[in-house]
KEVEXSE-67563 format. One line per field, with one value per residue: residue number from 1; residue in one letter; x, y, z of N, C-alpha, C in turn. Coordinates in Angstrom, 2 decimals. Example, Ala and Ser with C-alpha at 12.3 -4.5 7.8 and 13.67 -1.06 7.14 Angstrom:
<pts>
resi	(1/2)
resn	(A/S)
n_c1	(13.19/12.85)
n_c2	(-5.69/-2.25)
n_c3	(7.80/7.08)
ca_c1	(12.30/13.67)
ca_c2	(-4.50/-1.06)
ca_c3	(7.80/7.14)
c_c1	(13.20/12.90)
c_c2	(-3.30/0.03)
c_c3	(7.80/7.87)
</pts>
This chain:
<pts>
resi	(1/2/3/4/5/6/7/8/9/10/11/12/13/14/15/16/17/18/19/20/21/22/23/24/25/26/27/28/29/30/31/32/33/34/35/36/37/38/39/40/41/42/43/44/45/46/47/48/49/50/51/52/53/54/55/56/57/58/59/60/61/62/63/64/65/66/67/68/69/70/71/72/73/74/75/76/77/78/79/80/81/82/83/84/85/86/87/88/89/90/91/92/93/94/95/96/97/98/99/100/101/102/103/104/105/106/107/108/109/110/111/112/113/114/115/116/117/118/119/120/121/122/123/124/125/126/127/128/129/130/131/132/133/134/135/136/137/138/139/140/141/142/143/144/145/146/147/148/149/150/151/152/153/154/155/156/157/158/159/160/161/162/163/164/165/166/167/168/169/170/171/172/173/174/175/176/177/178/179/180/181/182/183/184/185/186/187/188/189/190/191/192/193/194/195/196/197/198/199/200/201/202/203/204/205/206/207/208/209/210/211/212/213/214/215/216/217/218/219/220/221/222/223/224/225/226/227/228/229/230/231/232/233/234/235/236/237/238/239/240/241/242/243/244/245/246/247/248/249/250/251/252/253/254/255/256/257/258/259/260/261/262/263/264/265/266/267/268/269/270/271/272/273/274/275/276/277/278/279/280/281/282/283/284/285/286/287/288/289/290/291/292/293/294/295/296/297/298/299/300/301/302/303/304/305/306/307/308/309/310/311/312/313)
resn	(M/E/E/E/V/V/S/R/V/S/S/Y/L/A/S/R/Y/Q/G/D/H/E/K/T/V/A/V/R/E/F/L/I/R/V/C/S/R/H/I/E/L/D/L/G/D/S/D/L/G/N/K/I/C/S/G/D/E/N/Q/Y/W/Q/Q/L/S/E/V/L/I/G/N/E/L/I/E/A/G/L/T/L/V/P/S/H/N/G/P/D/F/L/I/E/K/S/G/H/R/I/W/I/E/V/I/C/P/E/G/A/G/L/P/A/E/W/L/A/G/P/T/K/V/P/K/V/F/S/V/P/H/D/A/I/L/L/R/W/T/S/A/I/K/E/K/S/E/K/L/L/G/V/P/A/K/G/K/K/G/Y/L/E/N/G/T/V/R/S/S/D/A/Y/V/I/A/V/N/S/R/L/L/R/G/P/N/F/P/S/I/L/G/I/S/Q/F/P/Y/A/V/E/A/A/F/S/V/G/P/I/T/I/T/I/D/R/A/S/L/K/S/V/G/A/E/N/A/H/R/P/Y/I/K/K/P/N/G/A/D/I/P/A/Y/T/F/L/D/P/N/F/K/A/V/S/A/I/W/A/L/D/I/D/E/T/S/I/I/G/N/A/K/A/S/A/V/V/H/N/P/E/A/Q/V/K/L/P/L/G/L/L/P/T/Y/D/E/Y/V/A/I/P/D/G/E/G/Y/L/L/H/S/Q/V/G/L/W/K/K/G)
n_c1	(130.58/128.51/126.49/127.73/126.96/124.81/124.03/125.35/123.84/121.21/121.58/122.07/119.71/118.10/119.08/117.89/115.63/114.65/112.46/109.75/107.11/104.19/103.92/106.35/107.76/107.20/107.74/110.72/110.62/110.31/111.66/114.21/113.68/113.32/115.38/117.58/116.58/117.03/119.60/120.42/119.47/121.77/120.77/121.78/124.28/127.90/128.32/126.59/126.19/127.57/126.43/124.07/124.33/125.71/125.07/124.61/121.82/121.27/122.18/121.43/118.88/118.74/119.88/118.10/115.67/116.11/115.73/113.32/112.10/112.64/111.43/108.75/108.39/109.02/107.26/105.34/105.42/107.29/110.17/113.54/117.09/119.93/122.06/124.93/126.55/125.23/121.88/119.66/117.61/116.97/114.24/112.64/110.66/107.88/109.14/110.28/113.09/113.50/114.75/115.22/116.21/116.86/115.93/116.85/115.92/117.59/116.78/118.13/118.16/115.51/112.85/113.83/111.53/109.65/111.05/110.94/108.55/105.31/104.85/104.78/103.73/101.57/102.43/101.88/102.53/104.00/103.99/106.71/106.27/108.08/110.39/110.62/109.56/112.10/114.09/112.53/113.23/116.20/116.88/115.60/117.32/119.82/119.46/118.84/121.01/122.61/122.09/121.91/124.82/126.73/128.34/129.43/131.23/132.65/131.39/130.19/127.44/124.41/123.91/125.42/127.52/126.89/125.37/122.85/120.40/119.72/116.71/115.99/113.36/113.81/113.36/112.87/112.65/111.74/111.58/110.24/110.50/112.47/111.69/109.50/110.10/108.80/106.39/103.05/103.09/102.85/102.84/102.12/101.82/101.57/99.88/98.21/98.67/100.78/104.16/105.94/104.63/104.69/107.28/107.70/106.09/105.09/103.59/101.74/100.52/96.91/94.88/92.74/89.91/88.88/85.80/85.77/83.77/81.78/83.07/83.04/83.91/84.91/86.09/88.58/91.98/94.86/98.04/100.45/103.82/107.21/109.57/111.41/112.23/115.33/116.89/118.94/117.66/117.92/116.68/115.03/114.44/111.30/110.21/111.20/109.63/108.85/111.02/112.99/115.14/115.68/114.43/115.10/114.52/111.65/110.03/108.59/108.95/107.19/107.19/106.66/107.95/108.50/109.24/106.95/105.20/104.68/102.93/100.94/100.08/100.13/101.20/101.94/101.76/102.75/102.73/104.81/104.02/106.35/105.47/107.03/108.57/111.62/111.07/108.80/107.18/105.48/101.72/100.20/102.58/104.07/103.86/101.33/98.83/98.24/98.52/99.88/99.37/99.74/98.36/98.68/97.07/96.70/98.95/100.17/99.75/97.20/96.54/96.15/94.46/95.13/93.48/93.77/94.95/97.02/97.77/98.87/100.62)
n_c2	(76.76/74.94/78.01/78.59/77.32/77.25/79.69/80.26/79.15/80.22/82.39/81.66/80.08/82.34/83.96/82.09/82.14/84.84/87.99/90.10/88.92/87.06/84.64/83.71/84.57/83.21/80.59/80.68/81.46/79.27/77.06/78.02/77.88/75.30/74.05/75.51/73.73/71.84/71.49/72.39/70.44/68.34/66.71/65.79/65.48/66.01/67.78/69.05/71.72/72.59/70.82/71.68/74.45/73.86/74.58/72.82/70.97/68.42/67.45/69.20/69.20/66.55/66.96/68.47/66.90/65.22/67.02/67.68/65.51/64.76/67.03/66.46/64.07/65.34/67.19/64.90/64.03/62.19/61.30/61.68/60.75/61.37/60.11/59.58/57.65/55.92/54.92/57.63/58.80/57.56/56.10/55.60/53.92/53.28/50.59/49.77/50.22/51.53/53.00/54.70/55.52/57.80/59.01/61.08/60.39/60.89/62.76/61.30/60.34/61.10/62.22/65.94/67.12/66.41/66.93/69.64/70.61/72.37/74.52/77.64/77.39/75.30/71.59/67.85/65.31/62.07/60.47/59.58/56.68/54.25/54.83/56.42/54.24/53.21/54.68/54.86/51.86/51.64/53.56/52.20/49.76/50.60/51.67/49.72/48.13/49.60/48.60/46.30/45.44/44.45/41.53/40.41/42.01/42.62/44.37/45.71/45.80/48.41/45.85/43.78/45.40/45.95/48.33/48.53/46.46/43.27/43.46/45.79/47.56/48.31/51.15/52.47/55.77/57.36/60.28/61.64/64.29/65.01/64.17/64.28/67.02/70.74/70.12/68.20/67.34/63.59/60.69/58.15/55.57/54.17/51.99/53.45/52.57/53.69/54.12/52.49/50.36/49.51/48.72/47.02/44.70/43.79/45.03/46.05/47.66/48.56/46.04/45.65/43.01/41.79/40.72/38.00/37.36/38.87/41.61/43.35/44.88/42.74/42.80/43.67/44.27/44.76/43.92/41.47/42.59/41.60/42.09/45.48/46.86/48.25/51.04/49.56/47.03/45.09/43.47/44.66/43.82/44.02/43.40/43.67/42.85/40.75/39.08/37.04/37.84/40.57/41.03/42.15/44.71/47.00/48.39/51.03/54.11/56.30/59.58/62.92/65.16/68.41/72.50/73.64/72.79/74.20/76.52/74.75/73.58/70.03/67.05/64.39/61.06/58.05/54.84/51.57/48.29/45.24/42.45/39.94/40.93/40.81/42.08/43.46/46.69/49.00/49.24/52.37/54.79/55.93/59.72/59.43/59.53/57.26/53.39/50.30/47.44/44.05/40.76/37.81/35.12/32.16/31.52/33.87/37.37/39.13/43.04/45.38/48.78/50.81/53.40/56.65/55.61/56.79/58.60/61.79/61.54)
n_c3	(198.50/198.20/197.73/195.95/193.20/193.29/192.92/190.63/188.53/189.02/187.56/185.08/184.13/184.81/182.78/180.39/180.46/179.90/180.20/180.76/180.98/182.54/182.59/181.75/183.73/185.81/185.07/185.13/187.68/189.06/188.59/189.36/191.98/192.26/191.46/192.85/195.32/195.14/194.80/197.30/199.02/198.66/196.62/194.09/191.61/191.73/189.17/188.67/188.23/186.20/184.09/183.69/183.20/180.84/177.79/176.35/175.07/175.17/177.73/179.82/179.05/179.98/183.14/183.93/183.69/185.92/187.79/187.88/188.38/190.65/192.33/191.90/193.28/195.80/196.20/196.60/198.92/199.39/200.71/200.15/199.64/199.60/196.66/195.62/194.44/192.85/191.50/190.68/192.80/196.29/197.95/201.24/202.56/204.38/205.25/203.17/200.40/197.83/194.39/192.05/189.05/186.71/183.63/179.75/177.22/173.95/170.62/168.51/165.64/165.33/162.58/161.49/160.82/162.33/165.23/165.25/164.87/164.75/161.75/160.52/157.62/157.04/157.11/156.03/157.91/159.40/162.43/164.02/165.14/165.08/165.33/167.58/169.68/169.79/170.50/173.26/173.34/174.04/175.75/178.52/178.11/178.53/181.41/182.21/182.00/184.12/186.38/186.07/185.02/183.04/181.62/179.67/178.69/180.90/182.57/186.18/187.63/189.94/191.07/191.63/192.72/195.09/195.18/195.51/196.95/196.75/197.60/197.06/195.37/192.23/189.45/186.69/185.25/182.68/181.17/178.58/177.22/174.97/172.95/171.45/170.60/169.68/170.26/171.65/174.51/175.22/176.14/174.86/172.16/168.88/169.43/171.09/173.88/176.57/175.24/177.07/177.93/175.29/175.04/176.77/176.81/174.40/172.97/169.99/167.25/166.50/165.62/162.97/162.07/159.48/157.97/155.10/153.37/154.25/154.19/156.73/159.57/162.27/164.19/166.81/167.69/169.64/167.92/168.35/169.21/169.14/168.61/167.28/164.06/163.29/161.39/160.08/159.52/161.67/164.73/167.27/170.15/172.27/174.60/177.52/179.94/179.95/179.99/181.39/182.93/183.30/185.33/188.14/187.58/188.74/187.83/185.04/185.33/183.12/181.76/180.62/181.39/181.80/182.03/181.97/182.98/184.81/184.18/183.98/181.79/180.05/182.28/181.35/182.32/183.55/185.14/184.72/185.56/186.58/186.30/186.79/188.64/190.81/193.59/194.19/193.25/195.41/194.77/193.59/194.87/193.32/192.62/189.83/186.92/186.26/186.43/184.92/185.10/184.37/184.75/185.09/183.13/182.02/179.60/179.15/179.54/181.26/179.88/182.57/183.25/185.83/187.29/189.29/191.86/193.09/195.71/197.72/199.76)
ca_c1	(130.53/126.71/125.85/128.27/126.39/122.74/124.26/125.55/122.66/120.07/122.28/121.73/117.98/117.59/119.59/117.81/114.52/113.77/111.16/108.37/105.20/103.76/104.03/107.73/108.29/106.09/108.86/111.83/110.88/109.87/112.99/115.47/113.36/113.24/117.00/117.91/116.17/117.55/121.11/120.30/119.17/122.31/120.16/122.71/126.00/129.20/128.83/125.18/126.02/128.43/125.74/122.13/124.78/126.82/124.73/124.20/120.45/120.59/122.68/120.77/117.38/118.80/120.05/116.64/114.71/116.74/115.18/111.79/111.19/112.78/110.25/107.53/108.64/109.15/105.56/103.93/105.58/107.88/111.45/114.84/118.13/121.26/122.45/125.38/127.09/124.25/120.72/119.59/117.12/116.45/113.19/112.99/109.34/107.37/110.14/110.65/114.09/113.02/115.74/114.57/116.82/116.12/116.85/115.96/116.61/117.90/115.87/118.78/117.00/113.95/112.93/114.11/110.56/108.89/111.49/110.94/107.14/104.89/105.91/104.02/103.30/100.84/102.73/101.13/103.70/103.63/104.82/107.54/105.85/109.09/112.01/110.72/109.72/113.23/114.85/112.17/113.65/117.46/116.36/115.50/118.21/120.69/119.28/118.77/122.44/123.08/121.71/122.66/125.93/127.28/129.67/129.97/132.18/133.02/130.87/129.03/126.09/124.72/123.19/127.02/128.91/126.31/124.74/121.28/120.61/118.66/115.61/115.14/112.68/114.16/112.30/113.73/111.73/111.85/111.07/110.18/110.70/113.21/111.29/108.51/110.33/108.22/104.98/102.33/103.09/102.41/103.82/101.14/102.57/100.59/98.92/97.36/99.30/102.54/105.56/106.65/104.01/105.21/108.77/107.96/105.24/105.59/101.94/101.80/99.41/95.65/94.80/91.39/89.81/87.79/84.82/86.05/82.19/80.57/83.82/82.77/84.80/83.99/87.32/89.86/93.02/96.39/98.35/101.81/105.30/108.21/110.61/111.06/113.33/116.21/116.67/119.77/117.42/118.18/115.80/115.30/113.13/110.55/109.80/111.72/109.40/108.68/112.00/113.39/116.90/115.10/113.51/115.33/113.36/110.17/108.66/109.11/108.12/107.00/107.07/106.85/107.50/109.37/109.24/106.18/104.34/103.99/101.51/99.63/101.11/99.95/102.49/101.60/102.89/101.97/103.76/104.05/104.38/106.64/104.34/107.81/109.73/111.65/110.75/107.58/107.10/104.03/100.86/99.99/103.50/104.65/102.89/100.80/97.79/97.86/99.35/99.53/99.36/99.77/97.51/98.30/96.35/97.10/100.19/100.32/98.85/96.06/97.26/94.99/95.44/94.29/93.55/93.58/95.71/98.21/97.45/99.27/101.02)
ca_c2	(75.81/75.07/78.99/79.37/76.83/78.25/81.14/80.29/77.91/80.59/83.34/81.01/80.28/83.98/84.27/81.32/82.36/86.25/88.52/89.77/88.27/86.49/82.95/83.80/84.96/82.02/79.71/81.01/81.58/77.85/76.84/78.24/77.55/73.44/74.17/75.95/73.27/69.88/71.95/72.85/69.10/67.75/65.68/65.87/65.08/67.47/68.28/69.86/72.70/72.36/69.94/73.16/75.91/73.67/75.55/71.39/70.84/66.89/67.84/70.06/68.25/64.86/67.32/69.05/65.83/64.60/68.06/68.15/64.55/65.04/67.46/65.66/62.88/66.08/67.33/64.04/63.95/61.55/61.76/61.08/60.01/61.91/58.64/59.68/56.38/55.09/55.69/58.95/59.23/56.25/56.68/54.72/54.37/51.67/49.16/49.31/50.70/52.48/53.39/55.74/56.05/59.00/59.28/61.87/59.91/62.09/62.85/61.11/59.43/61.20/63.25/66.25/67.89/66.06/67.80/70.85/71.01/73.07/75.95/78.54/76.76/73.63/70.47/67.03/64.50/60.33/60.41/58.33/55.93/53.03/55.41/56.82/53.28/52.88/55.68/54.30/50.59/51.99/54.38/51.09/49.44/51.39/51.65/48.12/47.52/50.25/48.13/44.60/45.26/43.93/40.66/39.95/43.71/43.25/45.62/45.56/47.16/48.47/44.79/43.65/46.13/46.25/49.87/48.49/45.86/42.71/43.38/46.91/48.08/49.63/51.92/53.32/57.12/58.23/61.54/61.60/65.48/65.49/62.61/65.54/68.29/71.25/69.62/68.22/66.00/62.60/59.32/57.27/55.27/53.57/50.94/53.72/52.39/54.14/53.51/52.11/49.63/48.89/48.20/46.23/43.74/43.79/45.38/46.40/48.21/47.65/45.29/44.94/41.51/41.77/38.62/37.72/37.60/40.25/42.94/43.99/44.40/41.44/42.24/44.68/43.82/44.99/43.14/41.21/42.83/41.50/43.40/46.75/47.11/49.68/51.61/49.00/45.60/44.53/43.75/45.04/43.46/44.67/42.50/43.73/42.95/39.19/38.69/36.68/38.51/42.02/40.56/43.40/46.34/46.56/48.90/51.82/55.01/56.87/60.66/63.84/66.60/69.96/73.45/74.54/72.44/75.20/77.06/74.34/72.50/68.72/66.12/63.42/59.80/56.23/53.40/50.23/47.74/44.49/41.03/39.19/41.57/39.99/42.88/44.70/48.34/49.32/50.29/53.96/55.11/57.33/60.34/59.08/59.31/55.52/52.57/49.56/45.67/42.55/39.65/36.19/34.75/30.90/31.56/35.00/38.58/40.47/44.00/46.58/50.22/50.92/55.05/57.29/54.63/57.65/59.96/62.94/61.17)
ca_c3	(196.77/197.11/196.92/194.22/192.26/193.50/192.20/188.91/188.36/188.68/186.85/184.16/183.87/184.63/181.31/179.48/180.39/180.24/180.11/181.92/180.75/183.29/182.16/181.22/185.23/186.45/184.87/185.56/189.44/189.61/187.88/190.19/193.44/192.42/191.28/194.41/196.27/194.69/195.28/199.04/199.64/198.01/195.70/192.66/191.33/192.23/188.31/188.17/187.45/184.69/183.10/183.45/182.52/180.00/176.77/175.50/175.20/176.21/179.31/180.27/179.99/181.16/184.63/184.33/184.09/187.45/189.18/188.05/189.24/192.01/192.54/191.81/194.23/196.71/196.63/196.76/200.06/200.00/201.98/199.01/200.45/198.53/196.54/195.14/194.10/193.00/190.91/191.23/193.83/197.00/198.86/202.12/203.00/205.29/205.43/201.62/199.72/196.19/193.69/190.95/188.46/185.65/181.72/179.23/175.92/173.27/169.57/167.72/164.88/164.95/161.68/161.73/160.76/163.66/166.19/164.82/165.33/163.33/161.08/159.70/156.75/157.46/156.94/156.92/158.57/160.38/163.42/163.84/165.94/165.96/165.70/168.95/170.06/169.23/171.82/174.54/174.11/174.34/177.15/179.19/178.34/178.84/182.83/182.93/182.33/185.06/186.96/186.18/184.70/181.12/182.00/178.62/178.99/182.38/183.80/187.27/187.78/190.86/192.03/192.13/193.54/196.06/195.85/195.10/197.15/196.12/198.24/196.95/194.24/191.22/188.94/185.20/184.70/181.19/180.35/176.68/176.62/173.81/171.60/170.93/170.33/170.46/170.12/172.69/175.32/175.06/176.31/174.21/171.12/167.79/170.54/172.35/175.30/176.23/174.72/178.29/177.94/173.59/174.88/178.13/176.61/173.04/172.74/169.13/166.47/166.59/163.97/162.78/161.21/158.00/157.57/153.91/153.14/154.52/154.26/157.68/160.38/163.29/165.85/167.16/169.36/169.57/167.10/169.17/168.26/169.77/168.20/166.19/162.83/163.08/160.20/159.26/159.29/163.05/165.43/168.76/171.21/172.72/175.64/178.62/181.23/179.62/179.99/183.23/182.82/183.73/187.02/188.87/187.65/189.46/186.86/184.04/185.11/182.14/181.94/179.96/182.22/181.61/183.04/181.13/183.92/186.34/184.32/183.17/180.68/180.62/182.45/180.87/183.60/183.84/185.92/184.20/187.06/185.87/186.91/187.17/189.54/192.44/194.43/193.53/193.97/195.79/193.74/194.54/195.50/192.96/191.60/188.57/187.14/185.78/187.02/183.96/186.00/183.92/185.62/184.76/182.39/180.99/179.77/179.29/181.01/180.68/181.24/183.14/183.75/187.15/187.50/190.68/192.51/193.98/197.11/198.37/201.73)
c_c1	(129.08/126.28/126.71/127.69/125.31/123.18/124.08/124.54/121.82/120.54/121.53/120.32/117.44/117.84/118.56/116.15/113.96/112.77/110.34/106.96/105.40/104.48/105.95/108.10/107.78/107.26/110.04/112.23/110.83/111.09/114.11/115.23/114.12/114.80/117.83/117.94/117.03/119.00/121.29/120.20/120.15/121.90/121.04/123.73/126.61/128.79/127.40/125.06/126.28/127.18/124.49/122.89/125.62/126.27/124.63/123.01/120.43/121.50/121.57/119.46/117.66/119.11/118.77/115.59/114.87/115.63/113.91/111.32/111.33/112.00/109.06/107.50/108.64/107.73/104.71/104.32/106.09/109.65/112.64/115.99/118.75/121.85/123.53/126.57/126.38/123.17/120.67/119.10/116.95/115.32/112.83/111.44/108.55/108.28/110.38/111.86/113.65/113.90/115.15/115.62/116.61/116.77/115.90/116.81/116.28/117.31/117.10/118.21/115.51/114.06/113.30/112.87/109.69/109.87/111.60/109.97/106.65/105.51/104.50/103.05/102.64/101.94/102.06/102.31/103.04/104.12/105.28/107.20/107.62/110.33/111.45/110.18/111.42/113.82/113.81/113.51/115.45/117.47/116.62/116.54/119.64/120.40/119.48/119.96/123.18/123.21/122.66/124.05/126.18/128.03/130.02/131.31/133.22/132.70/130.37/128.26/126.04/124.71/124.75/127.93/128.36/125.62/123.49/121.54/119.54/117.16/115.37/114.82/113.64/113.60/113.22/112.77/112.54/111.20/111.52/109.89/111.64/113.11/110.11/108.87/109.29/106.38/104.08/102.89/102.85/103.54/103.09/102.12/101.32/99.72/97.75/97.62/100.82/103.34/106.13/106.54/104.16/106.31/109.14/106.97/104.60/103.95/101.86/100.12/97.98/95.26/93.60/90.44/88.83/87.20/85.12/84.51/81.46/81.85/83.38/83.49/84.45/85.47/88.03/90.48/94.23/97.03/99.92/102.87/106.10/109.61/110.40/112.33/114.20/116.26/117.99/119.44/117.73/117.28/115.71/114.02/113.03/109.85/110.30/111.10/109.03/109.64/112.76/114.78/116.56/114.12/113.67/115.24/111.67/109.71/109.45/108.25/107.99/106.14/106.99/106.65/108.36/109.07/107.86/105.03/103.88/103.16/100.89/99.34/100.66/101.54/101.94/102.77/101.84/103.32/103.71/104.99/105.40/106.52/105.41/108.97/109.97/111.28/109.63/107.36/105.24/103.04/100.71/101.30/103.84/103.72/102.08/99.38/97.17/98.80/98.70/100.31/98.99/99.21/98.06/97.18/96.35/98.97/101.08/99.91/98.44/96.46/95.93/95.39/94.38/94.67/93.50/94.11/96.69/97.58/98.49/99.82/100.82)
c_c2	(75.57/76.39/79.24/78.83/77.21/79.31/80.96/79.38/79.12/81.90/82.66/80.91/81.56/84.54/83.41/81.89/84.02/86.88/88.88/89.57/87.05/85.33/82.75/83.82/83.37/80.59/79.70/81.26/80.12/76.97/76.87/77.88/75.82/73.43/73.86/74.32/72.07/70.33/71.80/71.25/68.39/66.19/65.29/66.09/66.92/68.48/69.03/70.93/73.49/71.74/71.04/73.81/75.25/74.30/74.27/71.04/69.55/67.08/68.71/69.77/66.52/65.60/67.56/68.13/65.30/65.61/68.11/66.92/64.18/65.72/67.11/64.44/63.84/65.73/66.45/63.43/62.75/62.06/61.23/61.28/60.16/60.73/59.43/59.10/55.75/55.73/56.97/59.43/57.61/57.12/55.48/55.33/53.08/50.43/49.33/50.61/51.08/53.21/53.89/56.64/56.82/58.92/60.30/61.78/61.44/61.92/62.08/59.89/59.24/62.39/64.67/67.69/67.84/66.93/68.82/71.20/71.93/74.41/76.97/78.35/75.28/72.38/68.82/65.72/62.98/61.39/59.74/57.59/54.95/53.66/56.01/55.89/52.93/53.27/54.67/52.78/50.58/52.62/52.97/50.33/49.54/51.44/50.69/47.59/48.05/49.54/46.61/44.53/44.97/42.60/40.78/41.22/43.47/43.98/45.65/46.70/47.39/47.11/44.08/43.88/46.25/47.65/49.44/46.86/44.84/42.27/45.28/46.97/49.17/49.78/52.84/54.43/57.72/59.09/61.32/62.86/65.63/64.59/63.45/66.53/69.67/70.89/68.95/67.28/64.90/61.73/57.87/56.78/54.55/52.51/51.76/53.33/53.37/53.32/52.78/50.58/48.61/48.15/46.93/44.64/43.01/43.91/46.50/47.15/47.83/47.41/45.33/43.49/41.86/40.19/39.26/37.78/38.46/42.05/43.61/43.60/43.32/41.64/43.57/44.47/44.43/43.41/42.58/41.22/42.74/41.95/44.58/46.91/48.09/49.92/50.61/47.60/45.01/44.57/43.89/44.47/44.39/43.97/42.45/43.01/40.94/38.32/38.21/37.70/39.56/41.79/41.80/44.41/45.76/47.60/50.10/53.10/56.22/58.80/61.90/64.83/67.73/71.03/74.35/73.79/73.19/75.75/76.51/73.47/71.14/67.73/64.78/61.71/58.71/55.33/52.02/49.51/46.18/43.37/40.15/39.32/40.75/40.64/44.04/45.96/48.30/49.91/51.27/54.71/56.00/58.33/60.42/59.13/57.45/54.56/50.95/48.06/45.12/41.55/39.03/35.70/33.27/31.54/32.62/36.04/39.19/41.49/44.88/47.48/50.45/53.23/55.28/56.81/56.06/58.73/60.47/62.13/59.61)
c_c3	(196.82/196.89/195.58/193.25/192.08/192.31/190.66/188.31/188.09/187.77/185.82/183.85/184.08/182.89/179.91/178.89/180.95/179.78/180.63/181.68/182.18/183.75/181.99/183.43/185.97/186.13/185.57/187.31/190.00/189.08/188.85/191.61/193.07/191.90/192.29/195.42/196.16/194.43/196.64/199.73/199.76/197.21/194.23/192.64/191.39/190.98/187.32/187.98/186.70/183.70/182.66/182.80/181.32/178.20/176.31/175.96/175.70/176.95/179.62/180.43/180.47/182.37/185.02/184.47/185.51/188.42/189.13/188.04/190.50/193.19/192.61/193.44/195.74/197.42/196.91/198.06/200.52/199.97/200.22/200.00/200.01/198.38/195.05/194.34/193.31/191.94/191.63/192.22/194.61/197.83/199.68/202.36/203.67/205.11/203.59/201.06/198.24/195.53/192.77/189.99/187.21/184.37/181.06/177.90/174.86/171.68/168.50/166.60/164.58/163.91/162.25/161.70/162.41/164.94/166.07/165.28/164.37/162.90/160.64/158.29/156.98/156.64/157.26/156.83/159.38/161.54/163.57/164.94/166.75/165.58/167.47/170.34/170.66/170.49/172.92/174.96/174.20/175.53/178.05/179.41/179.13/180.67/182.93/183.39/183.41/186.48/187.42/185.52/182.95/181.66/180.91/178.29/179.85/183.19/184.28/187.41/189.32/191.94/192.43/192.64/194.92/196.64/195.75/195.61/196.54/196.59/197.84/195.55/193.33/190.08/187.57/185.10/183.59/181.23/179.00/176.32/175.32/172.60/170.75/170.66/170.68/170.13/171.46/173.43/175.38/175.42/175.69/172.53/170.16/168.38/171.22/173.55/175.43/175.58/175.48/178.03/176.66/174.37/176.28/177.69/174.78/172.47/170.97/168.13/166.56/165.05/164.30/161.75/160.55/158.30/156.03/153.23/152.97/154.12/155.17/159.01/161.79/165.00/166.04/168.01/168.59/169.53/168.69/168.16/169.39/169.56/166.88/165.51/163.27/161.78/159.11/159.23/161.19/164.00/166.57/169.21/172.17/173.87/177.51/180.05/180.52/179.61/181.50/183.77/183.05/184.64/188.21/188.34/188.05/188.78/186.17/184.82/183.85/182.02/180.52/180.34/181.75/182.33/182.95/182.49/184.90/185.83/182.93/182.28/181.31/181.14/182.43/181.50/183.54/184.32/185.61/185.02/186.03/186.95/187.23/188.10/190.72/193.39/193.24/193.63/193.79/194.75/194.42/194.76/195.13/192.54/190.02/188.63/186.61/185.83/185.53/185.05/185.49/185.21/184.69/184.41/181.27/181.00/179.47/179.96/180.32/181.18/181.32/183.34/185.07/187.81/189.09/191.50/193.78/194.90/197.34/199.92/201.43)
</pts>
């Protein structure tokens, strides 16, 4: 059965990425290799082949996101334990158990011209920051509920059914590939912080203070924005890590990753740590360039960006 799935997935990828250009060949060979290894290591669900080969772009990218993130973890020297009834990956390292749950949010609700990307005739349009942030908040909420359950609907989560222990760390990995269409990879929102920071800490756009007398700028800082408005007028919370109900979520791993990373395209990523987490994610564990840590400061927090903590092995 394993060989059949590997063969089917390999054939599909060969047909999806046709051509003899060296970059196309590199992408095709890379994907066949990492997907085959994912299957052989038994890291995927039983329907991995169906999702990859379905022809549905959303299913394809959700499944491929799991494979690509799994590859990042393996290449970082981390050992993955197969998990078929819980979150996507389990890492056991130095006495820690860290679960990684992956989601690749769909682009529903984003403007068509944004998802379409550059056109032959140049057009000017705004980056739909709020619409993208709403997709991030929705993704984080969905995967938080997988852990915590939804008591009002009688749905149990991983904690209640015993899959995830109270002593385990739980990380939500969000791949924003489908939120940029063909545009350049980026995880940064209007605040110039990652969308994950905006969703977790109520960080809004940069505001400039103007002196009334001189009409000169006297300061600039990020606005406090605890809610994002949906098109229907509903207020959606953007303070996940300021809400004690989410203390079981250790961190958000923000990524923008796809198959083109093998030919040198950017892999934007950042880890955003929950300062109130009941189980902290060890700093420098996940392969990322940037980590955001909130330090208590009076009644609030000061957000620090810590660069270069991760080292392989």
